[in-house]
C-alpha positions in Angstrom: 0.9 10.6 12.9 -1.1 11.5 16.0 0.6 13.3 18.9 1.5 11.2 21.9 -0.9 11.7 24.8 -0.7 10.7 28.5 -1.6 7.1 29.1 -5.3 6.6 29.7 -7.2 3.3 30.2 -8.8 1.8 27.1 -12.0 1.4 29.1 -14.5 3.6 30.8 -14.6 4.0 34.6 -16.5 0.8 34.9 -14.1 -1.0 32.5 -17.1 -2.0 30.4 -16.8 0.0 27.2 -13.7 0.8 25.1 -13.0 4.5 25.0 -11.2 4.0 21.7 -14.4 5.0 19.9 -14.2 8.4 21.7 -10.7 8.9 20.4 -11.8 7.8 16.9 -14.7 10.3 17.0 -12.1 13.1 17.6 -9.7 11.9 14.9 -9.7 14.6 12.2 -9.0 12.2 9.3 -12.0 10.1 10.4 -14.4 12.9 10.9 -13.5 14.6 7.6 -13.8 11.3 5.7 -17.3 10.9 7.1 -18.4 14.5 6.7 -20.1 13.9 3.4 -21.4 10.5 4.3 -19.1 8.8 1.7 -15.7 7.2 2.3 -13.8 7.5 -0.9 -11.2 5.1 -2.1 -8.5 7.8 -1.5 -9.7 8.4 2.0 -9.6 4.6 2.7 -6.1 4.4 1.2 -4.9 7.3 3.4 -6.3 5.6 6.5 -4.7 2.3 5.5 -1.4 4.2 5.1 -1.7 5.8 8.6 -2.6 2.4 10.1 0.3 0.5 8.5 2.7 3.3 9.5 1.6 3.1 13.1 1.7 -0.7 13.1 5.3 -0.6 11.8 6.4 1.7 14.5 4.7 -0.4 17.2 5.9 -3.7 15.9 9.5 -2.6 16.0 9.2 -1.8 19.7 7.5 -5.1 20.8 9.3 -8.1 22.3 8.0 -11.5 21.1 5.5 -12.0 23.9 3.9 -8.5 23.5 3.9 -9.0 19.7 1.8 -12.1 20.1 -0.6 -10.4 22.5 -1.0 -7.3 20.3 -1.5 -9.6 17.3 -4.3 -11.3 19.1 -5.9 -7.9 20.0 -5.6 -6.7 16.4 -7.3 -9.9 15.1 -10.1 -9.7 17.7 -10.6 -6.0 17.0 -10.8 -6.6 13.2 -13.3 -9.4 13.7 -15.4 -7.2 16.0 -15.3 -4.3 13.6 -16.5 -6.5 10.7 -19.2 -8.2 12.8 -20.4 -4.8 14.2 -20.6 -3.4 10.6 -22.5 -6.4 9.4 -24.9 -6.2 12.4 -25.5 -2.5 11.8 -26.1 -3.1 8.1 -28.6 -6.0 8.9 -30.4 -3.8 11.4 -30.7 -1.0 8.9 -31.9 -3.4 6.2 -34.6 -4.7 8.6 -35.6 -1.2 9.6 -36.0 -0.2 5.9 -38.0 -3.4 5.2 -40.4 -2.7 8.0 -40.7 1.0 7.1 -41.9 0.2 3.6 -44.7 -2.0 4.8 
């Protein structure tokens, strides 16, 4: 589990862009998984385990109102991540198609 750090905003100084990506880029498990350009099933399973563990700890500390709000954030974040991945894959597919011609 990651060490607890001082509370910082989830957004940049202009509150426009999440700084979570900056934290992800510094996450050792993430950078080592991407080092060879391939995310193995074992690496994915390990990340899932870390995620579930962190969620269990957080869920136990939330009252019903905060639980509902965090659930909404998790759902929106998951949808965003899937949409972003698909967008990037589509952009790369288009780039490759135009590079061939």
